[in-house]
VOKOLPA-147661 format. One record per residue: chain; residue number from 1; residue in one letter; x, y, z of N, C-alpha, C in turn. Coordinates in steps of 0.05 Angstrom, whole numbers, plus 5000, padded with zeros to 4 digits. Example, Ala and Ser with C-alpha at 12.3 -4.5 7.8 and 13.67 -1.06 7.14 Angstrom:
<recs>
+---+-----+---+------+------+------+------+------+------+------+------+------+
: c :   k : r :   nX :   nY :   nZ :  caX :  caY :  caZ :   cX :   cY :   cZ :
+---+-----+---+------+------+------+------+------+------+------+------+------+
: A :   1 : a : 5264 : 4886 : 5156 : 5246 : 4910 : 5156 : 5264 : 4934 : 5156 :
: A :   2 : s : 5257 : 4955 : 5142 : 5273 : 4979 : 5143 : 5258 : 5001 : 5157 :
+---+-----+---+------+------+------+------+------+------+------+------+------+
</recs>
This chain:
<recs>
+---+-----+---+------+------+------+------+------+------+------+------+------+
: c :   k : r :   nX :   nY :   nZ :  caX :  caY :  caZ :   cX :   cY :   cZ :
+---+-----+---+------+------+------+------+------+------+------+------+------+
: A :   1 : m : 9159 : 3224 : 5655 : 9136 : 3206 : 5656 : 9134 : 3190 : 5631 :
: A :   2 : e : 9119 : 3169 : 5632 : 9116 : 3152 : 5609 : 9097 : 3163 : 5588 :
: A :   3 : d : 9102 : 3156 : 5562 : 9086 : 3166 : 5541 : 9061 : 3149 : 5537 :
: A :   4 : r : 9064 : 3124 : 5543 : 9040 : 3105 : 5539 : 9025 : 3102 : 5565 :
: A :   5 : p : 8999 : 3100 : 5563 : 8983 : 3096 : 5588 : 8988 : 3070 : 5600 :
: A :   6 : t : 8989 : 3068 : 5625 : 8993 : 3043 : 5640 : 8966 : 3030 : 5646 :
: A :   7 : v : 8964 : 3004 : 5643 : 8940 : 2990 : 5649 : 8943 : 2980 : 5678 :
: A :   8 : v : 8924 : 2988 : 5695 : 8926 : 2981 : 5724 : 8900 : 2966 : 5730 :
: A :   9 : k : 8904 : 2942 : 5742 : 8881 : 2927 : 5750 : 8877 : 2927 : 5779 :
: A :  10 : g : 8852 : 2928 : 5787 : 8846 : 2926 : 5816 : 8848 : 2953 : 5830 :
: A :  11 : r : 8836 : 2954 : 5853 : 8835 : 2979 : 5869 : 8864 : 2985 : 5879 :
: A :  12 : a : 8878 : 2965 : 5889 : 8905 : 2970 : 5900 : 8923 : 2982 : 5878 :
: A :  13 : g : 8921 : 2972 : 5854 : 8937 : 2983 : 5833 : 8930 : 3012 : 5826 :
: A :  14 : r : 8904 : 3018 : 5827 : 8896 : 3046 : 5821 : 8905 : 3064 : 5843 :
: A :  15 : v : 8904 : 3055 : 5868 : 8913 : 3072 : 5890 : 8943 : 3076 : 5888 :
: A :  16 : r : 8958 : 3055 : 5882 : 8987 : 3057 : 5879 : 8993 : 3077 : 5856 :
: A :  17 : k : 8979 : 3074 : 5834 : 8984 : 3092 : 5811 : 8978 : 3122 : 5818 :
: A :  18 : n : 8956 : 3126 : 5831 : 8949 : 3153 : 5839 : 8968 : 3165 : 5860 :
: A :  19 : l : 8976 : 3149 : 5879 : 8996 : 3158 : 5898 : 9022 : 3165 : 5886 :
: A :  20 : k : 9031 : 3149 : 5867 : 9056 : 3155 : 5853 : 9053 : 3181 : 5838 :
: A :  21 : q : 9031 : 3185 : 5823 : 9028 : 3209 : 5809 : 9026 : 3234 : 5827 :
: A :  22 : g : 9012 : 3231 : 5850 : 9010 : 3253 : 5869 : 9036 : 3261 : 5881 :
: A :  23 : i : 9053 : 3241 : 5888 : 9079 : 3247 : 5899 : 9097 : 3260 : 5878 :
: A :  24 : e : 9096 : 3250 : 5853 : 9111 : 3262 : 5831 : 9103 : 3292 : 5827 :
: A :  25 : l : 9077 : 3297 : 5828 : 9067 : 3324 : 5825 : 9076 : 3342 : 5848 :
: A :  26 : a : 9074 : 3332 : 5873 : 9083 : 3348 : 5896 : 9113 : 3353 : 5895 :
: A :  27 : w : 9128 : 3333 : 5887 : 9158 : 3335 : 5885 : 9165 : 3356 : 5864 :
: A :  28 : s : 9152 : 3356 : 5842 : 9158 : 3375 : 5821 : 9150 : 3403 : 5829 :
: A :  29 : a : 9130 : 3406 : 5846 : 9121 : 3432 : 5854 : 9141 : 3444 : 5875 :
: A :  30 : s : 9148 : 3428 : 5895 : 9166 : 3438 : 5916 : 9177 : 3415 : 5932 :
: A :  31 : p : 9202 : 3406 : 5925 : 9213 : 3383 : 5939 : 9218 : 3390 : 5969 :
: A :  32 : r : 9225 : 3414 : 5975 : 9231 : 3421 : 6003 : 9205 : 3420 : 6020 :
: A :  33 : s : 9183 : 3430 : 6009 : 9158 : 3430 : 6024 : 9148 : 3401 : 6027 :
: A :  34 : l : 9151 : 3385 : 6007 : 9142 : 3357 : 6009 : 9157 : 3343 : 6031 :
: A :  35 : l : 9183 : 3346 : 6032 : 9199 : 3334 : 6054 : 9191 : 3346 : 6081 :
: A :  36 : r : 9187 : 3371 : 6082 : 9181 : 3384 : 6108 : 9154 : 3374 : 6119 :
: A :  37 : y : 9133 : 3373 : 6102 : 9107 : 3364 : 6111 : 9106 : 3334 : 6115 :
: A :  38 : t : 9122 : 3319 : 6101 : 9124 : 3290 : 6106 : 9136 : 3285 : 6134 :
: A :  39 : l : 9157 : 3299 : 6140 : 9170 : 3297 : 6166 : 9151 : 3306 : 6189 :
: A :  40 : l : 9137 : 3327 : 6184 : 9118 : 3337 : 6203 : 9095 : 3317 : 6208 :
: A :  41 : g : 9086 : 3304 : 6187 : 9065 : 3283 : 6189 : 9075 : 3259 : 6205 :
: A :  42 : v : 9100 : 3251 : 6201 : 9112 : 3228 : 6215 : 9114 : 3235 : 6244 :
: A :  43 : l : 9124 : 3259 : 6250 : 9127 : 3266 : 6278 : 9100 : 3268 : 6293 :
: A :  44 : s : 9080 : 3279 : 6280 : 9054 : 3282 : 6292 : 9040 : 3255 : 6296 :
: A :  45 : a : 9047 : 3236 : 6278 : 9035 : 3209 : 6281 : 9049 : 3194 : 6303 :
: A :  46 : a : 9073 : 3201 : 6311 : 9087 : 3187 : 6332 : 9079 : 3196 : 6360 :
: A :  47 : i : 9066 : 3218 : 6362 : 9058 : 3229 : 6388 : 9039 : 3212 : 6404 :
: A :  48 : p : 9017 : 3202 : 6393 : 8998 : 3185 : 6409 : 9011 : 3160 : 6421 :
: A :  49 : p : 9027 : 3144 : 6405 : 9039 : 3121 : 6419 : 9058 : 3128 : 6441 :
: A :  50 : v : 9073 : 3150 : 6437 : 9091 : 3159 : 6459 : 9075 : 3167 : 6483 :
: A :  51 : n : 9053 : 3181 : 6479 : 9036 : 3188 : 6502 : 9025 : 3164 : 6517 :
: A :  52 : v : 9017 : 3144 : 6502 : 9008 : 3119 : 6515 : 9030 : 3105 : 6531 :
: A :  53 : y : 9053 : 3104 : 6520 : 9076 : 3092 : 6534 : 9082 : 3108 : 6560 :
: A :  54 : l : 9084 : 3135 : 6557 : 9091 : 3151 : 6580 : 9068 : 3149 : 6602 :
: A :  55 : g : 9043 : 3148 : 6593 : 9021 : 3145 : 6612 : 9023 : 3118 : 6627 :
: A :  56 : a : 9029 : 3097 : 6612 : 9031 : 3071 : 6625 : 9055 : 3070 : 6644 :
: A :  57 : t : 9077 : 3082 : 6636 : 9100 : 3083 : 6655 : 9094 : 3100 : 6679 :
: A :  58 : l : 9079 : 3121 : 6676 : 9072 : 3137 : 6700 : 9054 : 3121 : 6718 :
: A :  59 : v : 9035 : 3107 : 6708 : 9017 : 3090 : 6724 : 9033 : 3069 : 6739 :
: A :  60 : n : 9052 : 3057 : 6725 : 9069 : 3036 : 6738 : 9086 : 3049 : 6759 :
: A :  61 : r : 9097 : 3072 : 6755 : 9112 : 3086 : 6776 : 9095 : 3091 : 6800 :
: A :  62 : i : 9071 : 3101 : 6796 : 9053 : 3107 : 6818 : 9046 : 3082 : 6833 :
: A :  63 : s : 9041 : 3060 : 6819 : 9034 : 3035 : 6832 : 9058 : 3023 : 6848 :
: A :  64 : e : 9082 : 3030 : 6839 : 9106 : 3021 : 6853 : 9108 : 3035 : 6881 :
: A :  65 : a : 9094 : 3057 : 6884 : 9096 : 3072 : 6909 : 9085 : 3055 : 6933 :
: A :  66 : r : 9071 : 3034 : 6927 : 9061 : 3017 : 6949 : 9085 : 3000 : 6960 :
: A :  67 : l : 9105 : 2995 : 6944 : 9128 : 2979 : 6953 : 9151 : 2996 : 6963 :
: A :  68 : r : 9156 : 3018 : 6951 : 9178 : 3035 : 6960 : 9169 : 3064 : 6958 :
: A :  69 : s : 9182 : 3080 : 6974 : 9174 : 3109 : 6973 : 9182 : 3121 : 6946 :
: A :  70 : l : 9166 : 3139 : 6936 : 9170 : 3151 : 6910 : 9173 : 3181 : 6915 :
: A :  71 : h : 9193 : 3193 : 6903 : 9197 : 3221 : 6906 : 9186 : 3235 : 6881 :
: A :  72 : f : 9181 : 3260 : 6884 : 9171 : 3277 : 6862 : 9190 : 3276 : 6839 :
: A :  73 : s : 9215 : 3276 : 6844 : 9235 : 3277 : 6823 : 9234 : 3251 : 6806 :
: A :  74 : d : 9224 : 3229 : 6817 : 9221 : 3204 : 6801 : 9199 : 3207 : 6780 :
: A :  75 : m : 9179 : 3223 : 6786 : 9156 : 3226 : 6767 : 9158 : 3251 : 6750 :
: A :  76 : l : 9176 : 3269 : 6757 : 9176 : 3295 : 6743 : 9180 : 3292 : 6713 :
: A :  77 : p : 9199 : 3276 : 6702 : 9202 : 3274 : 6673 : 9176 : 3265 : 6659 :
: A :  78 : f : 9161 : 3248 : 6671 : 9137 : 3238 : 6659 : 9115 : 3259 : 6659 :
: A :  79 : l : 9114 : 3274 : 6681 : 9094 : 3295 : 6683 : 9100 : 3318 : 6663 :
: A :  80 : i : 9125 : 3325 : 6660 : 9133 : 3346 : 6641 : 9127 : 3337 : 6612 :
: A :  81 : s : 9132 : 3312 : 6606 : 9129 : 3303 : 6578 : 9100 : 3301 : 6571 :
: A :  82 : m : 9082 : 3298 : 6590 : 9054 : 3295 : 6583 : 9042 : 3322 : 6584 :
+---+-----+---+------+------+------+------+------+------+------+------+------+
</recs>
């Protein structure tokens, strides 16, 4: 770390400085845990958009049933994933 204090102006600068210090502290405590929980956070944040996509696709498949016959096997992957 630096010996001299850094001058940070504005809220964004303070947030950036605090985030950097927090990540350095977490990394020095346990790099493996930091990576593990970061990956877990990324995966859990990806779940809602995937659910929206799958729900929209399921609705589209159901509405397609008016034009052509739809079998249960066509919808099974979407039902399992939700």
